[in-house]
Residue, then its C-alpha position, 0 to 999 in steps of 0.5 A: m524532523s525536517e532534517l531526518l527526512r531529507n536524506i531520500d539517496a540513503r533511504t533508496k537504497l533500501a530497495g531490495t534489502n527487505k528494510l524499510e524506515i519508518l516515522l514514529f508518532f503518537l495520538g494522545v492517550d486514549q481516556r478509554t483506555g489510559r494508553r499512549e499507543t505508537y503508532g508509524i508510517n514509512v518515512f517513504k511517504v512523509r514530505e515533511v513534519m511541522r507545526t500545525p498552521k491555521i487550518t480553515a473548516a470546509p463544507d461537506m467532509p468527513s467528521s475526520v477531517e479538520g479542513m484545509v490547510s494551504l502549503r505552498g499554494a496548494l490546499v491540502p486536506v486535513i486529517d485528525l487521525a486520533k478522531y479518525s481512528g477513534i481515540s477518545a484523547d483530550t491532548p492537542r495536536e499541534i504538529m502535523i505530518v505532511t505525507e504524500y502518495n499515490g499523487h494526492t498530498q494531505g496533512f495527518l494531525v498528530e500530538g507528537v513524532d519521536t524519532i525515524l526507525r530502520l527495522d527489517w520487513s522480516k520484523m514486522r508482522v502481520p496484526p492479530e486478528m484481534l487487533l485487525a478486529q480493534t482497529g477497523g482493518l486500519v494496521t496492516a503490520v505490528t513490530e515490537l522495539e527493544d524497549a517492549r512498545l509494539v508500534m502498529m503500521m496504519d493503512v494510509e491506503k484505507i485512511l485515504s479512500e475513507t476521506t475522500s470523495i472520490d466516487q467508487e462506482i465511477m472508478y470501475r466502469s472504466v475497465v474494460p472486461l476481457d471475459r478470460p476466466d482461463l487468465t488468473v493474475f496473483y496480487c499480493d497486498d497488505s491492505s484490504v482496502a487495495r486487495k479488495q480493489i484489485e479484487k473488484t477490478l479483475a472480477v469486473m475484467g472476467v478474470k481469476g484472482v488469487s491473492a494474499v496478504n504479504g510477499r512471504q505468502m505470496w511467494d510461499e503459494m508460488e511454490k506450491i504451483a511451482a511443485y504441482a506444474a512440475s508434478v503434471g509437466k506444466p510450467a508455472s506459467h501456464f498456471v500463474n499468468l501474471v503477479l501484482t504485488d505491493i511494495e510494502m508488506p510486512e515479512m516480505d517487501g515487494y522488492i524482495l518477492t521480486k526478486k526471488i521469482k525474477s531469479d527463479p527459473r521455475f516463473a520463466g516468462v511470468p511477468i510482474v507489475m508493481h502495484s503501489s501508493l509509492s509513486g515517485m520516479s525513484n521508487q519505480k526505477l527501484g522496481e525495475s533494478v530488481g526485475v519488475d515488468e511495469y509500475v502502476p499507481k494504486f486507486e487507478p482501475q483503469r490504468l490498473s486493467e489496462t496494463l494486467k491486459r497488456r502483459l497478461g497478452v490480451p490483445e486490442v481486438a480481443a479486448l474491443a470485441q468483447v465490449g462490442 
């Protein structure tokens, strides 16, 4: 499996093509349903796949966190995905997927891995409301394979936020309020956790926000705004002051959304900030190649607010005056 994860350069060429590669894995047969579901995770977030090493139990951890393992001298938390997902499976989790995103490394215990598939984001669909309810919002996208299997993409941002001891309130204390309800940020992310964090950051800043669950929905909103702007004789940038986009999203990813906006003269002057847990330099450079103006990692409200303030053109003096 390690061989499948080595060719990073080949995968980075997928940017701007609306394609992705996902690692398929299993969590075991759910004793309640008798089904073994297939799940997926973006290969960009996978560092390696290995046999589960010895796990050391740690105190005061969420119930789904089995403990810690030492990987190359670093202590890494290990999460039992079946237990986290509420799946009653009695098969051993002998495989660990080591993931790395947003500057965090963690191990996911799974029953087994299948293969890596290259898919088009347009084939990934927003989960129906029933599935969202059944999984507690854990699934961000679904697709059907040629063998009729349904693959469910897990919301790794949700897993990270709920299995770490980050004080959510402290995260927002350093956000500088601007009190500028005349400014509007359009943002899209398939993770409900990420959308809520953006929403709260904008609320603390005093800036309006318009949300979407993927690039396709955001593009539809942008076209409506452009049509309205033309009807009243104003530029679209009068109504859309900034676009904040995730990278991974079903139907249309952040790269394609950025290319469409930047190539459309109706949106001239609208800055685009890429907001993602794919925090590697290669991903940042890929964003720049399709026209992204700036990149900011997720789960850092202070950095997000500082970036938004700068790109919205809010002077430092005015911002300081609001908190004085």
